[in-house]
C-alpha positions as CSV (number, residue, x, y, z in Angstrom):
1,T,70.1,91.7,121.7
2,L,71.1,95.4,121.5
3,T,74.2,96.3,119.6
4,F,75.7,99.8,119.0
5,G,79.1,101.4,118.8
6,A,80.8,104.6,119.9
7,S,84.0,106.1,118.5
8,D,84.3,109.1,120.7
9,V,85.0,107.5,124.1
10,S,88.1,109.0,125.6
11,P,91.0,107.0,126.9
12,G,90.7,106.0,130.5
13,V,88.5,103.9,132.9
14,H,84.8,104.2,132.2
15,T,81.6,102.8,133.9
16,L,79.1,102.0,131.2
17,S,75.5,101.8,132.2
18,L,72.5,100.5,130.3
19,T,69.0,101.4,131.7
20,V,65.9,99.7,130.4
21,T,62.3,101.0,131.1
22,D,59.3,98.8,130.5
23,D,55.7,99.9,129.7
24,A,54.8,100.0,133.4
25,G,57.7,102.4,134.1
26,T,59.8,99.9,135.8
27,T,63.5,100.3,135.2
28,C,66.5,98.0,135.4
29,T,70.2,99.1,135.0
30,A,73.2,97.0,134.3
31,S,76.8,98.5,134.5
32,R,80.2,97.4,133.4
33,V,83.6,98.9,134.0
34,I,85.9,99.2,130.9
35,R,89.2,100.7,130.1
36,V,90.0,102.4,126.8
37,A,93.7,102.1,126.2
38,Q,95.9,104.5,124.3
39,P,99.3,103.8,122.6
40,P,102.4,105.3,124.1
41,I,103.5,108.9,123.2
42,V,106.9,108.9,121.5
43,H,109.2,111.6,120.3
44,I,112.8,111.7,119.2
45,T,114.4,114.9,120.4
46,A,117.9,114.5,119.0
47,P,119.3,114.4,116.4
48,T,117.1,116.8,114.5
49,A,115.9,115.8,111.1
50,G,118.6,116.2,108.4
51,S,121.6,116.2,110.7
52,E,124.9,115.1,109.2
53,Y,127.8,113.1,110.6
54,N,131.1,111.7,109.4
55,D,131.8,108.0,108.9
56,G,133.0,106.5,112.2
57,D,131.3,109.1,114.4
58,T,129.4,107.8,117.5
59,I,126.0,109.3,117.2
60,S,124.0,110.1,120.4
61,F,120.2,109.7,120.3
62,T,117.6,111.0,122.8
63,G,113.9,110.8,123.0
64,T,110.9,110.5,125.2
65,A,108.4,107.6,125.7
66,T,105.4,107.8,128.0
67,D,102.1,106.0,128.4
68,L,98.8,106.9,130.2
69,E,98.4,103.4,131.6
70,D,101.9,102.1,132.0
71,A,105.0,103.4,133.8
72,A,107.5,104.8,131.4
73,D,110.3,102.6,132.5
74,T,108.2,99.4,131.8
75,L,107.7,100.2,128.1
76,S,109.6,98.1,125.6
77,L,111.7,100.4,123.4
78,S,113.5,99.8,120.1
79,W,115.8,102.1,118.2
80,T,116.2,101.1,114.5
81,S,117.9,102.4,111.4
82,S,116.4,101.9,107.9
83,L,119.9,100.9,106.7
84,D,121.4,99.1,109.8
85,G,118.4,97.6,111.6
86,E,117.9,97.6,115.3
87,F,120.8,99.1,117.3
88,D,119.4,99.6,120.9
89,T,116.6,98.4,123.1
90,G,117.5,100.1,126.4
91,A,114.5,101.2,128.6
92,A,113.5,104.7,129.3
93,D,113.9,106.1,132.9
94,S,110.9,106.7,135.2
95,S,110.3,110.1,133.6
96,G,110.2,108.7,130.1
97,N,113.6,109.9,128.9
98,A,115.3,107.5,126.5
99,A,118.9,107.5,125.2
100,A,121.0,105.5,122.8
101,S,124.2,105.7,120.8
102,A,125.5,104.0,117.7
103,V,128.1,104.1,114.9
104,L,126.1,103.8,111.7
105,S,127.0,103.0,108.1
106,V,127.5,105.6,105.4
107,G,124.2,106.8,103.8
108,T,120.9,108.4,104.7
109,H,119.1,106.8,107.6
110,E,115.5,106.9,108.8
111,I,115.8,106.5,112.6
112,R,112.8,105.2,114.4
113,L,112.1,105.0,118.2
114,T,109.2,102.5,118.8
115,A,107.6,102.0,122.2
116,L,105.3,99.0,123.0
117,D,103.1,99.0,126.1
118,S,101.5,96.2,128.1
119,D,98.3,96.3,126.0
120,G,100.4,95.5,122.8
121,M,99.9,99.0,121.5
122,S,102.8,100.8,120.0
123,R,103.8,104.1,118.5
124,T,106.9,105.3,116.7
125,G,108.9,108.5,116.5
126,L,110.9,109.3,113.4
127,T,114.0,111.4,112.4
128,T,116.5,111.3,109.5
129,L,120.2,111.8,109.4
130,T,123.1,111.3,106.9
131,V,126.4,109.7,107.6
132,K,129.0,111.1,105.1
133,P,131.9,109.0,103.9
134,C,135.5,109.8,104.9
135,E,136.8,108.5,101.5
136,Y,136.5,110.4,98.3
137,F,137.6,109.8,94.6
138,Y,138.9,112.1,92.0
139,D,136.3,112.8,89.2
140,D,138.5,113.9,86.3
141,D,135.7,113.9,83.6
142,G,133.0,115.5,85.8
143,D,130.4,112.8,85.4
144,G,129.8,112.3,89.2
145,F,131.7,109.1,89.4
146,G,135.4,109.0,90.5
147,D,138.3,106.8,89.6
148,P,138.7,104.0,92.2
149,A,142.4,104.3,92.0
150,T,142.3,107.8,93.4
151,A,140.8,107.1,96.8
152,F,141.6,109.8,99.3
153,A,140.9,109.4,103.0
154,T,139.2,112.6,104.3
155,C,135.9,113.6,105.8
156,T,135.9,116.9,103.9
157,P,136.0,116.3,100.1
158,P,138.7,118.3,98.2
159,F,137.6,120.2,95.0
160,G,136.9,117.7,92.2
161,Y,136.4,114.7,94.4
162,V,133.2,112.7,94.8
163,E,131.7,110.0,97.0
164,D,131.3,107.4,94.3
165,G,134.5,105.7,93.1
166,T,133.1,103.2,90.5
167,D,133.9,105.0,87.2
168,C,135.4,102.6,84.6
169,D,136.8,105.3,82.4
170,D,137.4,108.6,84.1
171,T,138.5,110.3,80.9
172,D,135.1,109.9,79.3
173,P,132.2,111.9,80.8
174,D,129.7,109.6,78.9
175,A,131.0,106.4,80.5
176,Y,129.8,105.7,84.0
177,P,127.7,103.1,85.9
178,G,124.1,103.3,84.6
179,A,124.9,105.3,81.5
180,D,123.4,104.3,78.1
181,E,125.3,101.7,76.2
182,Y,126.2,102.5,72.5
183,C,127.6,100.5,69.6
184,D,130.9,102.3,69.9
185,G,133.4,99.6,70.9
186,H,133.5,101.1,74.5
187,D,132.0,100.0,77.8
188,D,129.8,103.0,78.3
189,D,127.7,101.7,81.3
190,C,130.7,100.2,83.2
191,D,129.2,96.7,83.5
192,G,132.3,95.0,82.0
193,E,130.6,94.4,78.6
194,I,131.1,96.1,75.3
195,D,128.4,96.8,72.6
196,E,125.7,94.7,74.2
197,D,122.5,93.8,72.4
198,D,120.5,96.4,74.5
199,A,122.6,99.3,73.2
200,V,120.4,102.2,72.5
201,D,121.6,102.5,68.9
202,A,121.8,98.8,68.2
203,P,120.1,98.1,64.8
204,T,117.4,95.5,64.2
205,W,118.4,92.6,62.0
206,F,115.9,90.3,60.2
207,A,116.4,86.6,59.3
208,D,117.1,86.1,55.6
209,S,116.8,82.3,55.2
210,D,116.8,82.5,51.4
211,Y,119.7,84.9,51.1
212,D,117.9,87.2,48.8
213,G,118.7,90.3,50.8
214,F,115.3,90.7,52.2
215,G,114.5,89.5,55.7
216,D,111.5,88.1,57.4
217,A,109.7,90.8,59.4
218,N,108.5,88.1,61.9
219,Q,112.1,87.0,62.8
220,S,114.2,89.8,64.1
221,S,116.8,90.5,66.7
222,Q,118.7,93.6,67.9
223,S,122.5,93.7,68.2
224,C,125.4,95.9,67.5
225,S,126.8,93.4,64.9
């Protein structure tokens, strides 16, 4: 048994031949035809990476998908968004031109066009885009989070308005979702709770079972009170 490999065989149909010569100079040749497949060639041509759209816009997508072995219009195509999932599976035309359209949710999307050929090989093209909200909220304290009661329907934010309307106290720049909680009688992190045990300045208390004013170092807890 003779075994060897080759990694530099180009895609296409090849006739492989093995010739053996014995001590007497007699030769014998065996041949076999093989095909080296290659995945499809895929590109997204529009929109370009970093494009921006408004909430509710119908976004048009174009791309190309071709294959050395299969006709372009027989490839299985899938357009997907990282936020919204698959939104189109229409085939390309005979020249490999693919098109789709969709209304996508607000946020930054990675858009992929994946082509699958008859050999089960696939390749993906990628672009990115952002869908901007058409609702903004006034941010009186400048912490980047607006007052939910100040929603304003527009695709172009007025001065002082922000995309996020989840501030629980728009008069305090230190109170917003994800902020540090302190022992100050105020909901700093906007989670609906006040002076939680995980407050950054919560003191450590030690159990004093004999009431002598000195606690056990092995029994402690942290809380604001």
